[in-house]
N, C-alpha and C positions, 0 to 999 in steps of 0.2 A: 680725547677731551672727555673728562668725567662730568656727568650731569650738566651738559650745556643748557642754558636757558636763553632764548632769543625773545626780544621784545622790541617793537618798533619805537616805543617811547622810552628814551634813556632814563627819564625821571622815574618811571615805574620800576626800573631795575633796582633802584636804591631800596625800595620796599621789599623786593624779592631777596636782596642781599641781607637785609635786616632779619627777615624771616629765616633764612638759611643759617645765619649766625646764631639766632635764638634756638634753633633746632639742632645746633651743633653738627651741621652738614659741612664737612670740610672741603670737598673738591667740587665746588660749584663755579662754573665759568659762565659769565654773563656776556651777552652780545647784543648790542643795539643794531637790529636789522629787521627788514621786512621778511616775514616767513615765506613769502611767495618767491623769493629769490634764493639761489643756492649759496647763501651766506655760510651755512654749516655743511660742509661736504662730508657727511657721515650718515650712517643709517642707525636707527634706534629701535629697541624692542618695545618701547613705550613712549607715546607722545600724549601729552595732556594739553587741552586747549579750551578756552572759554572766551566768549565775546569776540569771535573771529568772523562769524557769519552775518555780517551787516552790509556788505557791499557786493551786489550781484555781479559787478564787473570783475571781481577778484575770484569768483567761484572756480573757474577753470584752472587758474594759476594755483589756487590753494589746493585743489584736488591733485594736481600734478606734484606739488610740493610734498603732500602727504605720501603719495606713491613713491616719490624719490627718496624720502627720508625714513620711511618705515621699513624695517628689515623684514625679510620673508619670515612669516610666522609671527610677526609683531602685531601690536594693536595700538590704536589711537582712541582716546576718549575725548569727545567733544561735547561741550554743553551748548545746546541750541535753545535759546529762549523764544524762538519763533517770532522775533521782532519784525522780520520780513519773510516773504515766501522763499524758503531755502531748498525747494525741491530740485532746482537745477544743480545745486551743489552735490546732492546725492546721486543724480544722474551722471555727473562728471566723475564721481568716485568710481562708478562702474566702468566707465570708459577707460579709466586708469588701472583696471584690474583689481580693484579693491571691493570688498563686500562690507555691508554695514547692517546694523540693526539698532533700533531705538526703543528706549523705555521712557515713559512719561513719569515725571515726578512733580507733584503739587508743592509749590513753595509760596512764600509771600515776599513781595518786594515793595518797599515803602508802604507796608501794611495792606497791600492789595494782592489778591490771589493771582498766581502766575503758574503756568505749566511749562516746565523745562524738560526738554528731551535730552536724555543722556544717550549719546550715540557712540556705539562701539564700532570702530572701523578696523577691519582686519586685512592683512596682506597675506594671501595664501602662501604656505611654504612651497619652496621650489621642489 
């Protein structure tokens, strides 16, 4: 599967497809699925995610999904706007053999200041 993109909300995928078409990205495969389930049985060198860290009950499942889906030596980039306390998610990454580091970025959302953490998650090479 070249460039698979999973999104729980099928309607959001139409926007992704539109963006891929405009960027002339040919082999994009879209999948309506919950990323905490093994919907895509593959490993990837790069995973990009935003607005996933909003449900504490999903943190363990999400950390396991990142560990399962990230190839050895691969990395994931998560945007964490700190809308809730996400420390348990980062603890769960460690339990799953992943390392992480975060950098803070000042942005504006609805004309208000917001600090977004760009989190780089790595899967150590075997």
